[in-house]
All heavy atoms as an XYZ file, in Angstrom:
679
protein
N       0.836     -1.174      0.000
C       0.000      0.000      0.000
C       0.882      1.239      0.000
O       1.845      1.338      0.748
C      -0.881     -0.006      1.227
C      -1.871      1.086      1.229
S      -3.048      0.599      2.482
C      -4.328      1.618      2.264
N       0.554      2.179     -0.827
C       1.349      3.386     -0.992
C       0.962      4.427      0.061
O      -0.207      4.664      0.334
C       1.086      3.951     -2.391
C       1.966      5.106     -2.737
C       1.712      5.551     -4.153
O       1.518      4.698     -5.032
O       1.700      6.769     -4.365
N       1.977      5.042      0.662
C       1.738      6.070      1.677
C       1.546      7.417      0.991
O       2.360      7.827      0.169
C       2.925      6.136      2.639
C       2.705      7.053      3.794
C       3.867      6.970      4.757
C       3.619      7.861      5.940
N       4.705      7.818      6.908
N       0.466      8.104      1.329
C       0.174      9.395      0.715
C       0.678     10.520      1.610
O       0.596     10.450      2.829
C      -1.320      9.558      0.496
C      -1.867      8.593     -0.507
C      -3.313      8.837     -0.734
N      -3.843      7.823     -1.638
C      -5.050      7.829     -2.116
N      -5.887      8.777     -1.770
N      -5.447      6.892     -2.931
N       1.191     11.547      0.975
C       1.643     12.716      1.717
C       0.841     13.925      1.281
O       0.369     13.999      0.143
C       3.144     13.001      1.470
O       3.339     13.219      0.080
C       3.994     11.842      1.945
N       0.688     14.858      2.175
C      -0.035     16.084      1.876
C       0.935     17.098      1.269
O       1.880     17.516      1.925
C      -0.650     16.646      3.167
C      -1.529     17.847      2.901
O      -1.657     18.299      1.775
N      -2.143     18.351      3.956
N       0.723     17.529      0.044
C       1.660     18.459     -0.592
C       1.581     19.875     -0.011
O       2.457     20.679     -0.231
C       1.228     18.453     -2.059
C      -0.212     18.091     -2.028
C      -0.361     17.150     -0.847
N       0.532     20.192      0.750
C       0.354     21.542      1.264
C       0.963     21.746      2.646
O       1.034     22.864      3.125
C      -1.129     21.904      1.274
C      -1.732     21.855     -0.095
N      -1.406     22.761     -1.072
C      -2.606     20.998     -0.647
C      -2.073     22.469     -2.178
N      -2.799     21.402     -1.952
N       1.416     20.692      3.314
C       2.080     20.777      4.613
C       1.361     21.719      5.578
O       1.850     22.782      5.924
C       3.545     21.216      4.462
C       4.359     20.162      3.764
O       4.017     19.003      3.778
N       5.445     20.578      3.156
N       0.190     21.323      6.025
C      -0.589     22.110      6.972
C       0.168     22.226      8.287
O       0.717     21.265      8.803
C      -1.944     21.446      7.220
C      -2.758     22.148      8.258
C      -3.402     23.328      7.943
C      -2.856     21.652      9.542
C      -4.150     23.993      8.894
C      -3.601     22.309     10.495
C      -4.257     23.473     10.174
N       0.213     23.428      8.825
C       0.931     23.678     10.065
C       0.089     24.590     10.951
O      -0.345     25.665     10.513
C       2.283     24.329      9.775
O       2.856     24.789     10.967
N      -0.123     24.185     12.187
C      -0.891     24.994     13.115
C      -0.165     26.288     13.442
O      -0.786     27.340     13.588
C      -1.174     24.211     14.402
C      -2.067     24.900     15.423
C      -3.429     25.208     14.823
C      -2.218     24.040     16.655
N       1.162     26.233     13.524
C       1.922     27.451     13.809
C       1.804     28.449     12.672
O       1.757     29.652     12.911
C       3.401     27.140     14.065
O       3.929     26.462     12.932
C       3.578     26.295     15.302
N       1.748     27.957     11.446
C       1.559     28.843     10.299
C       0.207     29.540     10.348
O       0.094     30.714     10.013
N      -0.814     28.815     10.797
C      -2.142     29.404     10.925
C      -2.131     30.448     12.037
O      -2.679     31.536     11.892
C      -3.202     28.313     11.211
C      -4.541     28.935     11.549
C      -3.325     27.375     10.031
N      -1.472     30.147     13.149
C      -1.400     31.097     14.263
C      -0.716     32.389     13.824
O      -1.161     33.481     14.164
C      -0.649     30.486     15.444
C      -1.440     29.450     16.196
S      -0.547     28.747     17.577
C      -0.104     30.182     18.521
N       0.380     32.257     13.082
C       1.105     33.447     12.627
C       0.284     34.253     11.631
O       0.325     35.477     11.643
C       2.446     33.057     12.025
S       3.632     32.508     13.263
N      -0.460     33.590     10.772
C      -1.254     34.322      9.794
C      -2.455     34.999     10.439
O      -2.898     36.045      9.977
C      -1.704     33.405      8.656
O      -2.552     32.394      9.149
N      -2.973     34.455     11.535
C      -4.120     35.064     12.212
C      -3.670     36.144     13.195
O      -4.156     37.266     13.179
C      -4.955     33.989     12.950
C      -6.028     34.631     13.813
C      -5.573     33.034     11.950
N      -2.713     35.802     14.067
C      -2.306     36.714     15.139
C      -1.058     37.516     14.822
O      -0.725     38.457     15.536
C      -2.068     35.935     16.439
C      -3.292     35.220     16.927
C      -3.349     33.839     16.923
C      -4.390     35.925     17.378
C      -4.475     33.182     17.370
C      -5.525     35.282     17.819
C      -5.565     33.897     17.815
N      -0.325     37.146     13.808
C       0.931     37.815     13.476
C       2.104     37.058     14.067
O       1.949     36.210     14.948
N       3.288     37.375     13.585
C       4.494     36.690     14.037
C       4.902     37.181     15.423
O       4.611     38.304     15.813
C       5.650     36.951     13.068
C       5.440     36.335     11.723
N       5.545     34.993     11.486
C       5.129     36.905     10.527
C       5.322     34.755     10.217
N       5.052     35.903      9.612
N       5.601     36.324     16.149
C       6.163     36.668     17.455
C       7.683     36.673     17.284
O       8.351     35.685     17.550
C       5.724     35.658     18.507
C       6.187     36.023     19.889
O       6.669     37.127     20.120
N       6.054     35.090     20.816
N       8.228     37.811     16.828
C       9.645     37.904     16.514
C      10.485     38.122     17.763
O      10.113     38.904     18.642
C       9.919     39.045     15.530
C       9.503     38.743     14.122
C       8.489     39.460     13.516
C      10.144     37.759     13.399
C       8.122     39.194     12.218
C       9.776     37.482     12.098
C       8.759     38.202     11.505
N      11.611     37.432     17.830
C      12.620     37.619     18.866
C      13.938     37.955     18.179
O      14.229     37.451     17.100
C      12.817     36.339     19.704
C      11.578     35.904     20.446
C      11.239     36.855     21.565
C       9.997     36.359     22.270
N       9.444     37.280     23.201
N      14.745     38.801     18.799
C      16.029     39.204     18.228
C      16.988     38.012     18.295
O      17.177     37.409     19.349
C      16.627     40.399     18.991
C      18.006     40.733     18.458
C      15.714     41.597     18.899
N      17.570     37.661     17.150
C      18.548     36.570     17.114
C      19.969     37.098     16.971
O      20.914     36.430     17.382
C      18.272     35.611     15.936
O      18.251     36.350     14.721
C      16.965     34.887     16.137
N      20.104     38.285     16.403
C      21.441     38.843     16.189
C      21.349     40.357     16.085
O      20.463     40.884     15.416
C      22.028     38.282     14.898
C      23.392     38.788     14.561
C      23.934     38.041     13.345
N      25.175     38.646     12.954
C      25.494     38.967     11.723
N      24.664     38.701     10.742
N      26.640     39.532     11.452
N      22.249     41.042     16.753
C      22.305     42.495     16.647
C      23.467     42.841     15.723
O      24.625     42.669     16.065
C      22.492     43.135     18.010
C      22.419     44.627     17.949
C      22.233     45.252     19.311
O      21.919     44.573     20.267
N      22.428     46.545     19.376
N      23.150     43.343     14.543
C      24.150     43.664     13.533
C      24.849     44.967     13.905
O      26.075     45.030     13.981
C      23.503     43.766     12.129
C      24.538     44.124     11.087
C      22.811     42.460     11.772
N      24.080     46.023     14.115
C      24.573     47.307     14.604
C      23.616     47.762     15.702
O      22.730     47.002     16.096
C      24.624     48.376     13.489
O      23.303     48.668     13.067
C      25.460     47.918     12.314
N      23.792     48.987     16.165
C      22.868     49.481     17.189
C      21.442     49.561     16.671
O      20.489     49.393     17.426
C      23.288     50.872     17.655
C      24.427     50.860     18.593
C      24.768     52.220     19.132
N      23.851     53.282     18.708
C      24.060     54.558     18.903
N      25.153     54.963     19.500
N      23.190     55.458     18.488
N      21.269     49.808     15.379
C      19.942     50.033     14.819
C      19.433     48.880     13.965
O      18.235     48.800     13.708
C      19.934     51.299     13.971
C      20.354     52.511     14.725
N      19.588     53.066     15.720
C      21.473     53.263     14.660
C      20.208     54.116     16.221
N      21.369     54.263     15.597
N      20.303     48.017     13.524
C      19.906     46.918     12.637
C      20.032     45.604     13.385
O      21.081     45.288     13.946
C      20.757     46.900     11.360
C      20.555     48.201     10.596
C      20.398     45.699     10.493
C      21.422     48.345      9.381
N      18.936     44.838     13.368
C      18.890     43.557     14.060
C      18.293     42.505     13.136
O      17.591     42.827     12.185
C      18.047     43.672     15.333
C      18.608     44.636     16.358
C      17.650     44.807     17.502
C      18.182     45.757     18.531
N      18.258     47.142     18.101
N      18.571     41.247     13.447
C      17.935     40.136     12.750
C      16.980     39.471     13.723
O      17.278     39.338     14.904
C      18.978     39.139     12.249
C      19.822     39.688     11.128
C      20.856     38.703     10.610
O      20.934     37.570     11.129
O      21.588     39.074      9.693
N      15.821     39.060     13.214
C      14.766     38.490     14.038
C      14.368     37.121     13.505
O      14.573     36.811     12.336
C      13.518     39.386     14.009
C      13.765     40.801     14.451
C      14.097     41.792     13.531
C      13.658     41.155     15.775
C      14.316     43.095     13.921
C      13.873     42.464     16.189
C      14.194     43.426     15.256
O      14.417     44.719     15.646
N      13.737     36.316     14.393
C      13.181     35.032     13.992
C      11.876     34.824     14.742
O      11.797     35.081     15.952
C      14.154     33.900     14.304
C      13.666     32.554     13.814
C      14.694     31.476     14.025
O      15.043     31.243     15.195
O      15.140     30.886     13.030
N      10.846     34.362     14.044
C       9.555     34.083     14.662
C       9.694     32.835     15.537
O      10.256     31.830     15.117
C       8.485     33.868     13.604
S       6.858     33.480     14.293
N       9.181     32.926     16.742
C       9.279     31.821     17.690
C       8.489     30.612     17.198
O       8.893     29.473     17.408
C       8.757     32.275     19.080
C       8.721     31.123     20.054
C       9.602     33.409     19.605
N       7.381     30.856     16.514
C       6.500     29.765     16.117
C       6.870     29.130     14.775
O       7.070     27.928     14.690
C       5.049     30.255     16.049
C       4.558     30.809     17.340
N       4.347     30.039     18.451
C       4.272     32.081     17.704
C       3.941     30.787     19.451
N       3.889     32.049     19.023
N       6.993     29.940     13.732
C       7.169     29.380     12.388
C       8.590     29.513     11.855
O       8.869     29.104     10.736
C       6.188     30.017     11.414
S       6.494     31.756     11.104
N       9.505     30.097     12.637
C      10.931     30.239     12.283
C      11.173     31.121     11.061
O      12.206     31.032     10.426
C      11.588     28.864     12.059
C      11.411     27.895     13.206
C      12.042     28.407     14.463
C      11.907     27.369     15.565
N      11.913     27.927     16.879
N      10.228     32.005     10.723
C      10.432     32.976      9.661
C      11.472     33.987     10.124
O      11.420     34.461     11.247
C       9.114     33.705      9.332
O       8.160     32.751      8.900
C       9.312     34.754      8.255
N      12.415     34.324      9.247
C      13.468     35.257      9.606
C      13.220     36.605      8.948
O      12.738     36.680      7.823
C      14.831     34.716      9.173
C      15.225     33.465      9.918
C      16.565     32.942      9.454
O      16.949     33.139      8.318
N      17.266     32.290     10.352
N      13.575     37.672      9.691
C      13.397     39.030      9.183
C      14.542     39.902      9.680
O      15.277     39.526     10.588
C      12.061     39.593      9.650
N      14.687     41.052      9.070
C      15.687     42.032      9.477
C      15.108     43.421      9.271
O      14.095     43.578      8.581
C      16.995     41.879      8.675
O      17.981     42.753      9.224
C      16.808     42.180      7.221
N      15.723     44.416      9.871
C      15.274     45.784      9.649
C      15.919     46.301      8.368
O      17.096     46.061      8.113
C      15.649     46.693     10.825
O      17.020     46.491     11.147
C      14.809     46.402     12.038
N      15.128     47.017      7.576
C      15.665     47.571      6.336
C      16.117     49.008      6.561
O      16.189     49.474      7.699
C      14.646     47.457      5.194
C      13.377     48.244      5.450
O      13.292     48.936      6.479
O      12.464     48.161      4.614
N      16.405     49.717      5.500
C      16.928     51.080      5.576
C      15.937     52.007      6.274
O      16.324     52.896      7.032
C      17.230     51.611      4.152
C      17.701     53.044      4.186
C      18.243     50.723      3.471
N      14.654     51.794      6.068
C      13.625     52.649      6.656
C      13.283     52.269      8.090
O      12.504     52.944      8.737
C      12.344     52.561      5.826
O      12.621     52.867      4.486
N      13.827     51.159      8.580
C      13.520     50.702      9.925
C      12.364     49.730      9.979
O      11.949     49.307     11.055
N      11.827     49.357      8.826
C      10.730     48.385      8.758
C      11.285     46.974      8.691
O      12.425     46.765      8.270
C       9.864     48.659      7.529
C       9.271     50.042      7.559
O       8.876     50.538      8.606
N       9.232     50.689      6.399
N      10.470     46.002      9.074
C      10.891     44.607      8.968
C      10.778     44.128      7.524
O       9.783     44.403      6.855
C      10.034     43.714      9.864
C      10.305     43.806     11.353
C       9.363     42.885     12.112
C      11.734     43.456     11.670
N      11.797     43.419      7.081
C      11.816     42.840      5.742
C      12.308     41.407      5.868
O      13.067     41.083      6.778
C      12.734     43.636      4.829
N      11.865     40.540      4.973
C      12.287     39.143      5.040
C      13.804     39.042      4.852
O      14.402     39.820      4.112
C      11.565     38.302      3.988
O      11.916     38.756      2.704
N      14.399     38.105      5.547
C      15.852     37.946      5.525
C      16.235     37.003      4.392
O      16.152     35.787      4.506
C      16.341     37.401      6.870
C      17.840     37.359      7.077
C      18.433     38.754      7.025
C      18.158     36.735      8.423
N      16.664     37.587      3.276
C      17.094     36.811      2.116
C      18.606     36.611      2.192
O      19.275     37.191      3.046
C      16.737     37.553      0.814
O      17.420     38.813      0.814
C      15.246     37.778      0.691
N      19.146     35.803      1.299
C      20.595     35.589      1.268
C      21.342     36.895      1.008
O      22.396     37.141      1.601
C      20.968     34.555      0.202
C      20.598     33.163      0.628
O      20.494     32.879      1.815
N      20.400     32.284     -0.335
N      20.804     37.725      0.142
C      21.439     39.011     -0.162
C      21.477     39.893      1.086
O      22.499     40.507      1.387
C      20.675     39.712     -1.281
C      21.303     41.004     -1.723
C      20.536     41.594     -2.894
C      21.162     42.906     -3.329
N      20.469     43.480     -4.487
N      20.383     39.940      1.826
C      20.341     40.749      3.051
C      21.248     40.168      4.132
O      21.813     40.913      4.929
C      18.909     40.876      3.543
C      18.086     41.808      2.677
C      16.775     42.186      3.328
N      16.068     43.132      2.498
C      14.882     42.896      1.961
N      14.266     41.757      2.187
N      14.304     43.807      1.218
N      21.385     38.840      4.169
C      22.314     38.224      5.126
C      23.747     38.660      4.843
O      24.501     38.984      5.756
C      22.238     36.690      5.048
C      21.047     36.095      5.735
C      21.085     34.587      5.650
C      19.817     33.970      6.170
N      19.840     32.505      6.107
N      24.120     38.675      3.569
C      25.467     39.114      3.180
C      25.678     40.590      3.523
O      26.736     40.972      4.027
C      25.681     38.888      1.687
C      25.781     37.442      1.288
C      25.881     37.257     -0.217
O      26.125     38.257     -0.931
O      25.724     36.120     -0.674
N      24.669     41.408      3.265
C      24.765     42.831      3.583
C      24.924     43.027      5.086
O      25.768     43.803      5.540
C      23.525     43.589      3.049
C      23.542     43.612      1.523
C      23.451     44.999      3.620
C      22.265     44.104      0.893
N      24.121     42.303      5.878
C      24.216     42.412      7.328
C      25.572     41.947      7.837
O      26.127     42.538      8.765
C      23.101     41.622      8.004
C      21.768     42.334      7.936
O      21.675     43.481      7.515
N      20.722     41.644      8.346
N      26.128     40.915      7.225
C      27.444     40.421      7.637
C      28.514     41.487      7.366
O      29.353     41.758      8.222
C      27.789     39.120      6.899
C      29.116     38.522      7.282
C      29.175     38.126      8.746
O      28.202     37.675      9.325
N      30.329     38.301      9.351
N      28.459     42.098      6.201
C      29.419     43.157      5.866
C      29.255     44.361      6.783
O      30.234     44.926      7.268
C      29.244     43.605      4.419
O      29.464     42.533      3.544
N      28.023     44.746      7.045
C      27.752     45.853      7.952
C      28.283     45.562      9.350
O      28.867     46.429      9.997
C      26.247     46.097      8.043
C      25.663     47.157      7.157
C      24.146     47.161      7.287
C      26.205     48.504      7.468
N      28.089     44.343      9.803
C      28.556     43.953     11.130
C      30.073     44.048     11.226
O      30.612     44.553     12.218
C      28.100     42.534     11.449
O      28.597     42.115     12.688
N      30.767     43.589     10.197
C      32.230     43.655     10.192
C      32.709     45.106     10.212
O      33.628     45.453     10.968
C      32.784     42.918      8.971
C      32.598     41.417      9.043
C      32.929     40.715      7.742
O      33.392     41.390      6.784
O      32.708     39.493      7.668
N      32.094     45.963      9.388
C      32.462     47.379      9.376
C      32.177     48.039     10.725
O      32.975     48.831     11.229
C      31.710     48.118      8.272
C      32.151     47.824      6.850
C      31.199     48.467      5.858
C      33.565     48.317      6.631
N      31.058     47.707     11.316
C      30.677     48.280     12.604
C      31.652     47.862     13.706
O      32.049     48.676     14.537
C      29.247     47.847     12.941
C      28.695     48.456     14.199
C      28.399     49.810     14.256
C      28.451     47.682     15.320
C      27.880     50.386     15.405
C      27.939     48.235     16.476
C      27.653     49.590     16.513
O      27.144     50.157     17.653
N      32.069     46.588     13.691
C      33.026     46.111     14.693
C      34.380     46.795     14.527
O      35.037     47.147     15.512
C      33.187     44.589     14.608
C      31.941     43.814     15.007
C      31.474     44.139     16.406
O      32.270     44.292     17.325
N      30.163     44.270     16.561
N      34.820     47.016     13.282
C      36.072     47.733     13.032
C      35.984     49.160     13.550
O      36.922     49.675     14.158
C      36.409     47.740     11.536
C      36.920     46.433     11.019
C      37.235     46.533      9.541
C      37.673     45.210      8.975
N      37.966     45.292      7.529
N      34.858     49.792     13.316
C      34.656     51.165     13.779
C      34.710     51.230     15.308
O      35.349     52.113     15.880
C      33.312     51.683     13.277
C      32.981     53.082     13.722
C      31.620     53.494     13.210
C      31.232     54.854     13.745
N      29.905     55.252     13.307
N      34.057     50.281     15.963
C      34.063     50.263     17.424
C      35.461     50.021     17.986
O      35.866     50.676     18.952
C      33.109     49.186     17.952
C      31.625     49.475     17.852
C      30.832     48.308     18.411
C      31.266     50.756     18.566
N      36.196     49.100     17.379
C      37.535     48.820     17.875
C      38.459     50.027     17.656
O      39.318     50.327     18.494
C      38.134     47.576     17.213
O      38.321     47.783     15.840
N      38.302     50.744     16.553
C      39.090     51.937     16.284
C      38.772     53.026     17.312
O      39.674     53.689     17.831
C      38.817     52.434     14.866
C      39.734     53.520     14.402
C      39.586     53.843     12.924
N      38.205     53.994     12.507
C      37.619     53.270     11.538
N      38.307     52.336     10.911
N      36.375     53.480     11.215
N      37.494     53.195     17.668
C      37.119     54.177     18.680
C      37.705     53.823     20.042
O      38.129     54.692     20.772
C      35.593     54.267     18.794
C      34.942     55.131     17.766
C      33.471     55.290     18.068
C      32.827     56.273     17.139
N      31.416     56.485     17.460
N      37.717     52.527     20.372
C      38.264     52.100     21.667
C      39.766     52.361     21.741
O      40.276     52.748     22.781
C      37.968     50.625     21.886
C      36.529     50.344     22.194
C      36.291     48.871     22.495
N      34.870     48.598     22.494
C      34.290     47.636     21.825
N      35.012     46.794     21.108
N      32.983     47.453     21.876
N      40.469     52.127     20.634
C      41.912     52.368     20.612
C      42.226     53.857     20.768
O      43.177     54.236     21.452
C      42.545     51.844     19.330
C      42.851     50.354     19.390
C      43.572     49.926     18.163
N      42.564     49.924     17.084
C      42.813     49.991     15.799
N      44.051     50.081     15.377
N      41.873     49.971     14.912
N      41.435     54.703     20.134
C      41.666     56.151     20.218
C      41.302     56.703     21.599
O      41.871     57.690     22.038
C      40.863     56.880     19.146
C      41.300     56.629     17.708
C      40.340     57.322     16.734
C      42.732     57.105     17.475
N      40.366     56.063     22.289
C      39.940     56.525     23.604
C      40.984     56.210     24.676
O      41.012     56.848     25.717
C      38.608     55.900     23.977
N      41.830     55.231     24.422
C      42.829     54.818     25.430
C      44.012     55.715     25.447
O      44.438     56.566     24.998
C      43.299     53.373     25.169
C      44.439     52.982     26.084
C      42.131     52.442     25.314
């Protein structure tokens, strides 16, 4: 007997997020103003865009956030060296 699978992958958490909205938690702080978020229920990832709004976290945005984080860390370390 052949086992049937549901191609639509029904998920209760997906229904909860679509009805009540996502419950985002900060997973990574890129800079003081830019953060990466993940929904506790459905694991959807988002980040803040240039305007400060949430946008889905694509591979391109991940690369941008990584570069921004590296530049921000260099800036902070340079400020610390000059302060000493």
